[in-house]
C-alpha positions in Angstrom: 38.5 19.1 -23.2 34.7 19.8 -23.8 34.3 16.2 -24.3 36.2 15.6 -21.0 34.3 17.7 -19.2 31.0 16.6 -20.6 31.7 12.7 -19.8 32.5 13.7 -16.0 29.1 15.6 -16.2 27.8 12.6 -16.9 29.2 10.4 -15.1 28.3 12.1 -12.0 24.6 12.6 -12.8 24.6 8.9 -13.1 25.9 8.1 -10.6 23.4 10.6 -8.8 20.5 8.8 -10.1 21.5 5.5 -9.1 22.4 6.6 -5.9 19.5 6.6 -4.3 19.0 4.3 -1.2 16.0 1.4 -2.0 14.1 0.2 0.3 15.3 -3.0 1.7 13.3 -5.6 2.8 10.5 -8.3 1.1 9.4 -6.9 -2.4 6.1 -7.4 -4.1 4.8 -6.4 -7.4 6.2 -3.3 -9.2 9.7 -1.8 -7.6 8.4 1.0 -5.2 11.3 3.3 -5.8 12.4 6.0 -3.3 10.9 9.2 -3.2 7.9 11.4 -1.4 6.7 8.7 0.7 2.8 9.4 2.7 2.4 8.1 6.0 -1.2 6.2 6.2 -2.3 8.4 8.1 -1.6 11.7 6.2 -3.1 10.2 3.0 -6.5 11.7 2.8 -4.8 14.8 3.4 -2.1 14.5 0.4 -5.8 13.3 -1.5 -7.6 17.1 -0.9 -10.9 16.7 -2.9 -9.6 14.2 -5.5 -11.4 10.3 -4.8 -7.9 8.9 -6.4 -4.5 10.1 -6.7 -1.5 8.0 -7.5 1.3 8.1 -4.4 3.5 5.8 -2.3 2.4 5.2 1.3 3.9 3.7 4.4 2.2 2.5 7.3 2.0 -0.6 9.9 0.3 -3.9 8.9 -2.7 -4.7 11.3 -4.2 -7.3 9.5 -3.8 -9.5 5.8 -6.1 -12.3 4.2 -6.3 -15.4 6.3 -7.5 -17.4 3.1 -4.3 -16.3 0.3 -3.1 -12.9 2.1 -5.1 -11.6 -1.4 -5.5 -8.0 0.8 -3.8 -6.4 4.1 -4.9 -3.6 6.4 -3.0 -0.3 7.7 -3.4 0.8 11.4 -4.9 4.3 10.6 -5.1 7.2 13.4 -9.2 6.4 13.7 -9.1 3.6 15.0 -10.6 1.8 11.4 -7.8 -0.2 9.5 -7.2 0.3 5.6 -7.7 -1.9 3.4 -5.0 -2.6 0.9 -5.9 -4.4 -2.3 -3.4 -6.2 -4.8 -3.8 -4.6 -8.5 -4.7 -6.7 -10.6 -4.3 -9.7 -7.9 -0.5 -10.0 -9.4 0.9 -10.6 -6.2 -0.5 -11.6 -2.5 1.2 -10.9 0.8 2.6 -13.7 3.2 0.1 -14.4 6.4 2.6 -13.6 8.7 3.4 -9.7 8.6 1.2 -8.4 11.0 2.3 -5.6 12.8 5.8 -5.2 10.3 6.2 -1.8 8.3 5.1 -1.7 4.4 6.1 1.3 1.8 3.2 0.5 -0.9 3.5 2.6 -4.3 -0.3 2.6 -6.2 -3.6 3.9 -5.9 -5.0 5.9 -3.0 -8.7 5.8 -3.1 -11.9 7.1 -1.5 -14.5 4.9 -2.0 -17.8 3.5 -0.9 -17.4 -0.4 -0.3 -21.1 -2.4 -1.0 -22.9 -4.8 2.0 -21.8 -7.5 -0.1 -18.1 -6.8 -0.2 -18.2 -6.4 3.0 -19.6 -9.5 3.4 -16.6 -11.5 1.5 -13.7 -9.6 3.6 -15.6 -10.9 6.6 -15.6 -14.2 5.1 -12.1 -13.8 4.4 -11.7 -12.5 7.3 -13.3 -15.6 9.1 -15.2 -14.1 10.6 -18.3 -16.1 12.2 -21.5 -16.6 10.3 -23.5 -14.5 13.1 -20.5 -11.2 12.2 -21.5 -11.4 8.8 -25.0 -11.3 8.9 -24.7 -8.0 11.2 -22.8 -6.0 8.2 -26.3 -4.2 6.2 -25.1 -1.2 5.3 -22.0 0.3 2.9 -19.2 1.9 4.5 -17.3 4.5 3.4 -13.5 4.6 3.5 -10.3 4.9 2.2 -8.4 2.1 0.8 -5.2 1.3 -1.1 -4.7 -0.3 -4.6 -1.0 -1.6 -4.6 1.2 -1.7 -7.5 4.2 -2.6 -5.6 5.3 -3.4 -1.6 7.8 -3.9 0.2 7.8 -4.9 3.5 10.1 -3.4 5.1 13.4 -5.2 7.5 13.5 -2.3 10.0 
């Protein structure tokens, strides 16, 4: 009798573990498992005083690298979009996902971006040489390095 109860208990636990709803949509990189997901707008508050934190976030895409999809930006409440890069450049995003919602799993960061890197990003975004030349100061910003991304169906 103990073996039957133990077997039934194990089966129920296994079913409960596998029954979590997975995200539906186009997937890139590592699997993004369901769990504690924060909106991009609440990422900084969730980080507290840390400069980096492992977490999952969701947000709306406002731009994608025009060269090959090597970065994207998410909408933030202050109007400054947050840059998302991909761990070890292991994958890239389709360039037609502006306006779509995504779920990301990876590393949230508070960082300072150098003038050289800001100019590189501007060139990737097909900004004019005049716009690129106007970048003269480093910028403090929130960023995210995704190890997995799901472009949500809804």
